[in-house]
Structures are given as structure tokens and as C-alpha cells.
SESEMAR-957420 format. One record per residue (C-alpha): x negated, y, z. Coordinates in nm, 3 decimals. Example, Ala and Ser with C-alpha at 12.3 -4.5 7.8 and 13.67 -1.06 7.14 Angstrom:
# residues 2
SITE        px        py        pz
SITE    -1.230    -0.450     0.780
SITE    -1.367    -0.106     0.714
This chain:
# residues 305
SITE        px        py        pz
SITE    -0.263    -1.446    -2.901
SITE    -0.170    -1.316    -2.556
SITE    -0.239    -1.654    -2.394
SITE    -0.615    -1.610    -2.431
SITE    -0.873    -1.434    -2.217
SITE    -1.014    -1.231    -2.505
SITE    -1.009    -1.224    -2.885
SITE    -1.324    -1.160    -3.092
SITE    -1.352    -1.094    -3.468
SITE    -1.648    -1.101    -3.709
SITE    -1.669    -1.028    -4.080
SITE    -1.873    -1.265    -4.296
SITE    -2.160    -1.100    -4.483
SITE    -2.322    -1.210    -4.809
SITE    -2.606    -1.391    -4.627
SITE    -2.352    -1.638    -4.482
SITE    -2.170    -1.712    -4.807
SITE    -2.090    -2.085    -4.847
SITE    -2.230    -2.174    -4.504
SITE    -2.076    -2.390    -4.232
SITE    -1.866    -2.200    -3.981
SITE    -2.050    -2.383    -3.701
SITE    -2.381    -2.229    -3.810
SITE    -2.225    -1.882    -3.833
SITE    -2.077    -1.911    -3.484
SITE    -2.398    -2.042    -3.330
SITE    -2.653    -1.812    -3.499
SITE    -2.466    -1.496    -3.595
SITE    -2.204    -1.483    -3.321
SITE    -2.443    -1.628    -3.062
SITE    -2.189    -1.872    -2.922
SITE    -2.368    -2.163    -2.757
SITE    -2.290    -2.528    -2.817
SITE    -2.147    -2.546    -2.464
SITE    -1.924    -2.243    -2.524
SITE    -1.798    -2.386    -2.854
SITE    -1.708    -2.709    -2.675
SITE    -1.524    -2.505    -2.411
SITE    -1.326    -2.326    -2.682
SITE    -1.246    -2.652    -2.862
SITE    -1.145    -2.867    -2.565
SITE    -1.004    -2.616    -2.312
SITE    -0.735    -2.435    -2.507
SITE    -0.925    -2.186    -2.722
SITE    -0.873    -2.122    -3.092
SITE    -1.088    -2.060    -3.399
SITE    -0.932    -1.892    -3.702
SITE    -1.063    -1.829    -4.052
SITE    -0.861    -1.560    -4.228
SITE    -0.585    -1.612    -3.967
SITE    -0.571    -1.989    -4.031
SITE    -0.675    -2.238    -3.765
SITE    -0.987    -2.434    -3.868
SITE    -1.261    -2.651    -3.724
SITE    -1.628    -2.554    -3.710
SITE    -1.687    -2.776    -4.017
SITE    -1.510    -2.524    -4.244
SITE    -1.709    -2.346    -4.515
SITE    -1.707    -1.966    -4.502
SITE    -1.733    -1.712    -4.783
SITE    -1.845    -1.351    -4.801
SITE    -1.558    -1.125    -4.693
SITE    -1.393    -1.384    -4.469
SITE    -1.283    -1.285    -4.120
SITE    -1.360    -1.520    -3.830
SITE    -1.153    -1.491    -3.514
SITE    -1.232    -1.665    -3.186
SITE    -0.976    -1.675    -2.905
SITE    -1.131    -1.758    -2.570
SITE    -0.946    -2.001    -2.342
SITE    -0.820    -1.916    -1.995
SITE    -1.029    -2.027    -1.698
SITE    -0.952    -2.193    -1.367
SITE    -1.053    -1.974    -1.073
SITE    -1.278    -2.137    -0.814
SITE    -1.071    -2.309    -0.544
SITE    -1.338    -2.218    -0.288
SITE    -1.265    -1.844    -0.324
SITE    -0.922    -1.711    -0.229
SITE    -0.780    -1.403    -0.406
SITE    -0.757    -1.101    -0.176
SITE    -0.597    -0.768    -0.260
SITE    -0.875    -0.524    -0.173
SITE    -0.906    -0.178    -0.327
SITE    -1.187    -0.157    -0.583
SITE    -1.370     0.139    -0.738
SITE    -1.395     0.050    -1.111
SITE    -1.592     0.312    -1.310
SITE    -1.572     0.105    -1.632
SITE    -1.357    -0.178    -1.769
SITE    -1.277    -0.332    -2.107
SITE    -1.164    -0.674    -2.232
SITE    -1.503    -0.829    -2.160
SITE    -1.653    -0.676    -1.847
SITE    -1.607    -0.466    -1.536
SITE    -1.853    -0.234    -1.365
SITE    -1.775    -0.212    -0.994
SITE    -1.898     0.049    -0.749
SITE    -1.943    -0.181    -0.448
SITE    -1.921    -0.026    -0.106
SITE    -2.180    -0.096     0.162
SITE    -2.080    -0.376     0.399
SITE    -1.913    -0.593     0.132
SITE    -2.091    -0.920     0.044
SITE    -2.092    -1.016    -0.323
SITE    -1.991    -1.380    -0.265
SITE    -1.848    -1.573     0.031
SITE    -2.078    -1.746     0.277
SITE    -2.044    -1.923     0.610
SITE    -2.096    -1.589     0.788
SITE    -1.860    -1.400     0.554
SITE    -1.595    -1.639     0.416
SITE    -1.361    -1.358     0.310
SITE    -1.358    -0.988     0.230
SITE    -1.619    -1.030    -0.040
SITE    -1.635    -0.884    -0.389
SITE    -1.553    -1.227    -0.532
SITE    -1.232    -1.239    -0.325
SITE    -1.144    -0.886    -0.436
SITE    -1.207    -0.956    -0.806
SITE    -0.988    -1.269    -0.802
SITE    -0.716    -1.065    -0.632
SITE    -0.750    -0.798    -0.900
SITE    -0.734    -1.061    -1.177
SITE    -0.417    -1.202    -1.021
SITE    -0.263    -0.855    -1.012
SITE    -0.340    -0.777    -1.379
SITE    -0.270    -1.136    -1.493
SITE    -0.620    -1.210    -1.618
SITE    -0.666    -1.590    -1.574
SITE    -1.042    -1.609    -1.518
SITE    -1.292    -1.692    -1.248
SITE    -1.561    -1.474    -1.090
SITE    -1.872    -1.412    -1.304
SITE    -2.120    -1.176    -1.137
SITE    -2.401    -1.072    -1.372
SITE    -2.608    -0.914    -1.096
SITE    -2.572    -0.903    -0.718
SITE    -2.630    -0.650    -0.445
SITE    -2.711    -0.720    -0.081
SITE    -2.413    -0.684     0.152
SITE    -2.529    -0.347     0.288
SITE    -2.648    -0.208    -0.047
SITE    -2.392     0.007    -0.226
SITE    -2.351     0.086    -0.593
SITE    -2.297    -0.049    -0.941
SITE    -2.256    -0.417    -1.013
SITE    -2.154    -0.583    -1.342
SITE    -1.885    -0.850    -1.362
SITE    -1.819    -1.050    -1.680
SITE    -1.452    -1.120    -1.746
SITE    -1.515    -1.450    -1.925
SITE    -1.791    -1.710    -1.968
SITE    -1.912    -1.591    -2.307
SITE    -1.959    -1.235    -2.181
SITE    -2.143    -1.374    -1.879
SITE    -2.379    -1.574    -2.101
SITE    -2.463    -1.270    -2.313
SITE    -2.504    -1.027    -2.024
SITE    -2.721    -1.277    -1.834
SITE    -2.944    -1.311    -2.139
SITE    -2.977    -0.932    -2.162
SITE    -3.081    -0.929    -1.798
SITE    -3.343    -1.201    -1.853
SITE    -3.480    -1.004    -2.149
SITE    -3.511    -0.689    -1.939
SITE    -3.244    -0.511    -2.145
SITE    -3.003    -0.457    -1.858
SITE    -3.154    -0.162    -1.674
SITE    -3.067    -0.079    -1.314
SITE    -3.162     0.241    -1.136
SITE    -3.149     0.284    -0.758
SITE    -3.169     0.566    -0.511
SITE    -3.324     0.501    -0.170
SITE    -3.413     0.704     0.137
SITE    -3.738     0.577     0.287
SITE    -3.907     0.660     0.613
SITE    -4.200     0.901     0.623
SITE    -4.335     1.140     0.363
SITE    -4.429     0.965     0.038
SITE    -4.711     1.187    -0.088
SITE    -4.736     1.079    -0.451
SITE    -4.459     1.215    -0.677
SITE    -4.440     0.884    -0.864
SITE    -4.590     0.539    -0.848
SITE    -4.565     0.168    -0.921
SITE    -4.567    -0.110    -0.663
SITE    -4.697    -0.427    -0.826
SITE    -4.704    -0.693    -0.555
SITE    -4.581    -1.056    -0.563
SITE    -4.291    -1.145    -0.334
SITE    -4.215    -1.476    -0.164
SITE    -4.032    -1.613     0.139
SITE    -4.142    -1.507     0.484
SITE    -4.228    -1.834     0.659
SITE    -4.116    -1.685     0.991
SITE    -3.761    -1.614     0.871
SITE    -3.481    -1.786     0.680
SITE    -3.371    -1.450     0.537
SITE    -3.667    -1.217     0.497
SITE    -3.913    -1.196     0.208
SITE    -4.266    -1.064     0.214
SITE    -4.556    -0.972    -0.012
SITE    -4.777    -1.280    -0.051
SITE    -5.039    -1.391    -0.302
SITE    -4.845    -1.701    -0.408
SITE    -4.518    -1.509    -0.447
SITE    -4.329    -1.429    -0.765
SITE    -4.433    -1.139    -0.989
SITE    -4.250    -0.822    -0.880
SITE    -4.284    -0.462    -1.004
SITE    -4.104    -0.152    -0.874
SITE    -4.140     0.197    -1.026
SITE    -4.043     0.500    -0.818
SITE    -4.012     0.877    -0.854
SITE    -3.986     1.115    -0.559
SITE    -3.680     1.342    -0.580
SITE    -3.720     1.524    -0.248
SITE    -3.914     1.484     0.076
SITE    -3.964     1.604     0.431
SITE    -4.211     1.506     0.701
SITE    -4.002     1.206     0.817
SITE    -3.812     1.083     0.508
SITE    -3.828     1.078     0.129
SITE    -3.558     1.045    -0.135
SITE    -3.678     0.824    -0.421
SITE    -3.531     0.711    -0.751
SITE    -3.627     0.357    -0.846
SITE    -3.640     0.157    -1.167
SITE    -3.680    -0.218    -1.133
SITE    -3.898    -0.407    -1.378
SITE    -3.814    -0.736    -1.205
SITE    -3.530    -0.838    -0.977
SITE    -3.660    -1.038    -0.682
SITE    -3.456    -1.084    -0.364
SITE    -3.494    -0.777    -0.137
SITE    -3.755    -0.641    -0.382
SITE    -3.711    -0.270    -0.313
SITE    -3.687    -0.323     0.062
SITE    -3.997    -0.544     0.074
SITE    -4.208    -0.325    -0.152
SITE    -4.144    -0.001     0.037
SITE    -4.201    -0.170     0.372
SITE    -4.531    -0.300     0.231
SITE    -4.656     0.052     0.150
SITE    -4.555     0.176     0.494
SITE    -4.224     0.341     0.403
SITE    -3.938     0.105     0.495
SITE    -3.587     0.213     0.398
SITE    -3.387     0.405     0.656
SITE    -3.142     0.174     0.832
SITE    -3.326    -0.140     0.724
SITE    -3.400    -0.303     1.060
SITE    -3.499    -0.631     0.891
SITE    -3.807    -0.461     0.743
SITE    -3.885    -0.206     1.012
SITE    -3.668     0.089     0.906
SITE    -3.527     0.335     1.157
SITE    -3.154     0.297     1.231
SITE    -3.124     0.629     1.414
SITE    -2.935     0.809     1.135
SITE    -2.806     0.520     0.924
SITE    -2.683     0.175     1.026
SITE    -2.748     0.003     0.692
SITE    -3.034     0.012     0.442
SITE    -3.029     0.343     0.254
SITE    -3.009     0.188    -0.091
SITE    -2.762     0.262    -0.371
SITE    -2.757     0.141    -0.732
SITE    -2.662     0.470    -0.898
SITE    -2.691     0.375    -1.267
SITE    -2.674     0.077    -1.502
SITE    -2.759     0.092    -1.871
SITE    -2.715    -0.188    -2.124
SITE    -2.593    -0.276    -2.471
SITE    -2.235    -0.395    -2.479
SITE    -2.239    -0.775    -2.529
SITE    -2.013    -0.762    -2.837
SITE    -2.110    -0.445    -3.023
SITE    -2.399    -0.201    -3.063
SITE    -2.266     0.048    -2.809
SITE    -2.504     0.145    -2.529
SITE    -2.320     0.180    -2.199
SITE    -2.459     0.411    -1.930
SITE    -2.255     0.421    -1.610
SITE    -2.347     0.647    -1.319
SITE    -2.214     0.675    -0.965
SITE    -2.332     0.934    -0.714
SITE    -2.459     0.863    -0.363
SITE    -2.204     0.757    -0.101
SITE    -2.124     0.991     0.187
SITE    -2.333     0.812     0.450
SITE    -2.653     0.846     0.248
SITE    -2.577     1.209     0.157
SITE    -2.526     1.301     0.520
SITE    -2.861     1.154     0.623
SITE    -3.059     1.359     0.369
SITE    -3.084     1.732     0.448
SITE    -3.444     1.746     0.324
SITE    -3.642     1.995     0.122
SITE    -3.691     1.957    -0.252
SITE    -4.028     1.829    -0.363
SITE    -4.254     2.066    -0.554
SITE    -4.334     1.974    -0.915
SITE    -4.686     1.860    -1.004
């Protein structure tokens, strides 16, 4: 079974006795109709007690169902590049990458190469993992930190659903300008496109619902270190929300932040927490601040309430 991207196994419980395999795969294993078609027509395999079957087979309590996921064709629009990656976590189904600041997630006209997508395809080529690039979440080019990559389509489907359900939690650290006086707070302001820019977003009444929770970790008269938990994930959400309350991120010249001590927005995704897409294990991955943000701190600790 080495010619497959991943192999998954499920035991059949009493509640599925004498049921169609198709129903078990769709409802218990949460494999969509589209994914089943991909397995069937693109080189995958479905086994019942180690024997190849179709989804019309009847299953019995105690049976073992095995699904072998087919290989994938990498996107021809993204070229593999051999770029060093910091990988805090990896298994057969996903990667968690600690992305450095300055690296775009996907290629664009301005950045056709040197992106995380290029690097991941280069890594897959090196380790002989025949798949394409499946980013579960993205980070702005100049935001550093943790980003989740699915290693096959089924993992991407499940992780994306967790994200939509709010079960994929992301925690950020930011350095914002000025002294944030409250030790904690919530910014609940809708975000939409800034009509004066093709890039920027802004708080506007007809924007999309957006909520940011923050907790002050340390402060001085001219800057504050905050830990942030996102309730929603709008484009530039953290940057827009803190600019709106008068505390733009250091280095964020798009939203009025000072670039005197840092030449990129002082934003780092330091932790992700989520349930593994194929078991009950809760994964919590943490990565400390990068050197450029650490060096711009040097501020006093906040006093407790």
C-alpha cells in the first residue's frame, strides 16, 4: 500500500451491522461524495477485511474498513523549490509550519516564487509525497508563525470544516503602538474593503462580522505586547481592529504603525489548537516569538488587576 498518499482504518461497531459500506463511509467516516468519487476513479482503494470491495458491500459488526487515498497531481502553476522549512509538527495527514516573516503563502504576480506553496511542493518532492498544496489557513506575507497544511484532500476537507465550526483555534502575539490601558478587551467591529485601496480593509457598518479578543502581557508608554484570540478570521482583522482603536501594530505602515524599530507588522501566530482530523487527539503546537519582535520589546511587565 506504499503507492497511496495515506491509509485509514475504521472498525465497524454494532450500530452499523448489516448496513451499506457507502453509508458507513459517508456518515461515520465523514468522507464526502466527491471524495469517494476521487478514491474510486483516481487510483484509490477501498478494502473490507483486506479484500477490495465497492461501496455497495454490506458490512458487519467487527469488520475492518480500510481506505487508501490516491496520489494527487501537483498544481502546474506552482514550481517546487527547495527552501528550508521549520516544521514543528508532522504526521501522515498534516504539517504545521512555522512561517517566517517575508514569505508569501501562495504565489502572486508580485511574488511568483519563494512562497510557502513553492517550498511545500519542494519538500514533498524531496520526501516523495505525491500531493498538491492544501493550506488550511493563511498568514499575510509579513506575519510570522504557525500555519496548517493538509497533506491530502480528505484532511483538507476535515480541517477546513473544523475551522468553519470555530474548532481550529489560533492565538497571536502582537506589539501595538501606544499604551493599551485595559488589561483585556474585545473588539467587535465589522470589517470590509477600503474603497480607497485595492489592498486595505477598514471598519465599516456594512462589513463582515469580526471579533478579536486581546489580553495585555506587558506595556510601556509607547508600545504594548498583547496576546490575541480570534473569534473570526477576516482579512487583516487584527491589523484593522487595533488601528481602529488607535493602536496600530508596530511596523504596519499600511494601517499607520511606526516602522522605526520594525520593518514589518509585529504579528506572530504563536499557537494553534485543534482536534486531529482522524482521531480524538487534541493537538496544541506553540512557537515562540521570532528574534525581530523580541528585540523590539524591552518593555516593563504589566501589573495584575
